[in-house]
DRENVO-974577 format. One record per residue (C-alpha): residue number from 1; residue in one letter; x, y, z. Coordinates in Angstrom, 3 decimals. Example, Ala and Ser with C-alpha at 12.3 -4.5 7.8 and 13.67 -1.06 7.14 Angstrom:
REM residues 2
R  seq  type         u         v         w
R    1     A    12.300    -4.500     7.800
R    2     S    13.670    -1.060     7.140
//
This chain:
REM residues 84
R  seq  type         u         v         w
R    1     X     4.731    10.580   -15.640
R    2     X     4.481    11.565   -11.969
R    3     X     6.325     9.835    -9.137
R    4     X     3.041     8.325    -7.948
R    5     X     2.373     6.904   -11.413
R    6     X     5.840     5.351   -11.397
R    7     X     5.217     3.799    -7.973
R    8     X     1.890     2.376    -9.122
R    9     X     3.584     0.952   -12.206
R   10     X     6.192    -0.718    -9.967
R   11     X     3.399    -2.161    -7.804
R   12     X     1.685    -3.617   -10.866
R   13     X     4.933    -5.341   -11.884
R   14     X     5.346    -6.679    -8.310
R   15     X     8.788    -5.091    -8.017
R   16     X    10.782    -7.020    -5.415
R   17     X    12.666    -3.895    -4.280
R   18     X     9.676    -1.918    -2.985
R   19     X    10.228    -0.036     0.257
R   20     X     7.809     0.545     3.118
R   21     X     7.640     4.302     2.496
R   22     X     6.690     3.708    -1.149
R   23     X     3.787     1.449    -0.170
R   24     X     2.777     3.993     2.460
R   25     X     2.600     6.777    -0.150
R   26     X     0.381     4.681    -2.396
R   27     X    -1.987     3.637     0.389
R   28     X    -2.256     7.188     1.724
R   29     X    -3.015     8.423    -1.806
R   30     X    -6.020     6.068    -1.859
R   31     X    -7.271     7.350     1.502
R   32     X    -5.777     4.870     3.965
R   33     X    -4.503     6.119     7.322
R   34     X    -1.518     4.557     9.068
R   35     X    -1.516     3.622    12.723
R   36     X     0.731     1.535    14.895
R   37     X     0.624     0.112    18.389
R   38     X     2.047     2.210    21.202
R   39     X     4.329    -0.657    22.215
R   40     X     6.761     0.068    19.388
R   41     X     6.014    -2.802    17.037
R   42     X     7.553    -2.703    13.569
R   43     X     4.167    -3.471    12.006
R   44     X     1.923    -0.640    10.857
R   45     X    -1.762    -0.969    10.051
R   46     X    -3.460     0.983     7.272
R   47     X    -7.201     1.549     7.586
R   48     X    -9.900     3.027     5.394
R   49     X   -13.622     3.123     6.072
R   50     X   -15.398     0.240     4.364
R   51     X   -12.156    -1.648     3.602
R   52     X   -10.253    -4.410     5.318
R   53     X    -7.216    -3.179     7.257
R   54     X    -3.767    -3.958     5.863
R   55     X    -0.832    -4.629     8.198
R   56     X     2.673    -4.202     6.782
R   57     X     6.014    -4.591     8.596
R   58     X     8.445    -1.682     8.347
R   59     X    11.213    -3.704     6.700
R   60     X    13.075    -2.906     3.501
R   61     X    12.682    -4.394     1.005
R   62     X     9.080    -5.444     1.539
R   63     X     8.184    -9.085     0.941
R   64     X     6.223    -9.867    -2.190
R   65     X     3.083   -10.881    -0.263
R   66     X     2.690    -7.325     1.059
R   67     X     3.333    -5.816    -2.367
R   68     X     0.570    -8.074    -3.726
R   69     X    -1.810    -6.782    -1.028
R   70     X    -1.170    -3.190    -2.080
R   71     X    -1.485    -4.161    -5.751
R   72     X    -4.966    -5.538    -4.976
R   73     X    -5.869    -2.201    -3.339
R   74     X    -4.676    -0.268    -6.420
R   75     X    -6.669    -2.514    -8.752
R   76     X    -9.847    -2.328    -6.661
R   77     X    -9.582     1.465    -6.352
R   78     X    -9.149     1.798   -10.110
R   79     X   -12.111    -0.518   -10.722
R   80     X   -14.302     1.584    -8.423
R   81     X   -13.166     4.769   -10.218
R   82     X   -14.198     3.261   -13.559
R   83     X   -17.618     2.350   -12.157
R   84     X   -18.228     5.963   -11.074
//
């Protein structure tokens, strides 16, 4: 099982010890691009064409609400892969 598979498995279980960099890896794997304001905010926004942007604070561990957002992305991406 690859590291990415292990991260996705942790997302599905809503692991409460997820870190920002782990969520970033998953979102970038699914084609999201990270951007942040020039003012130095701790919040980063992930964007992908045709999808709603996701804003996540760079705190560790990440709150469950943000892990749930990324879990929804993983599930929707897998659903779209099954449809194709």
